[in-house]
N, C-alpha and C positions, 0 to 999 in steps of 0.2 A: 596306642599306649596311653594309659591313664596316669595322671599325676604330673608333677612338674617336669620341665625339660632338664636335660643334663647340665645346662648352663647354670641353673639354680643350685644344683648340687655342688658344682665346681666353685661357685661364688661363696657358698657357706664353707666349703673346704678351705678355700684361700683365706677367708676371714679367720677360721680356727687356726690355721697354720701360722698366719702372721701374728695373731694374738699370742700363741705359744712362743714364737720366736722373740717377740718383744719381752715376754716374761723371762726367757732364758738370758737375754742380753742385759736386762735392766735390774733384775733382782739378785740379791746376794745370799738369801736363805736357801740352803740345799733342798728343803722340802718344796719350796715354791718352784725351784728349778726343775725338780722331778715332776711336779704337777704340770709345768709348762711343756716339758718334753712329752708327757702323755697327751696333752692337748694337740701338740704338733702331730703325733702319731695318729690321733683320731681324725685330724683333718686329712691326712694322707689316706687313711682307710676310707673316709667318705668319698674322696676322689676316685679311689679304686672301685668302690661299689657303684658309684654313679656311672663310670665308664662301663662297668660290667652290665649294668641295667640297660644302658644305651645300646650296647652291642648284642644284648641277649645271650651273653655267655656267663657261665658261673665261675670261671677261673679267677676273676677279680675278687669275688667273695671268698673263695678258698684262700687266696693270698692274704686277704684282709684278716682272716681268722688266724693265719700263721703269724702275721705281724702282731696281733693281739696277744698271742702266746709269748712271743719274744718280749713284748712290752711288760707283760705281767712278771716275767722272770727278772727283767731289769729293775722293776719297782721293788721286788723282794730284796735284791742285792743292795740297791741304793738305800732303802729304808733300814736295812741291817747295818750298813755303814753309818748312817745318821744316828741311829740308836747307840751304837758303840762309841761314837764320838761324844754324844751327849752324856753318856755314863762316865766318861773320863773328864768331864767338865771342860771340854775344848770348845772354844767359841765357834759357833756354826756360821762361818762366813766363807763363801767359796773363794774369795780373793785371798784369804789367809791360809786356806788349806792347799798346800802344795806337796806334802809328803804324807805317807801313811807309816807311822812308826808303831811297832808292837808293844 
């Protein structure tokens, strides 16, 4: 097998996931929180693809593509909500956003 070992893939995936988790926990801007969630999902996808490569099976790659599709739909809905809140001149702070009013 050519290329790095699965441990390198898992180390990078753990770094991505922990960076995203810190972004979700420490930031208050909803756009940064959405970006951090995407980084976390990419870390999980990298772990899935690393294990799939290690085992010689394609099911991890198929599952990673399904996760990417769900992440794309999550971003569309999240960005729609952020744009709607911004148009109503509501402060974009996730600590202050607790209800959605029409």
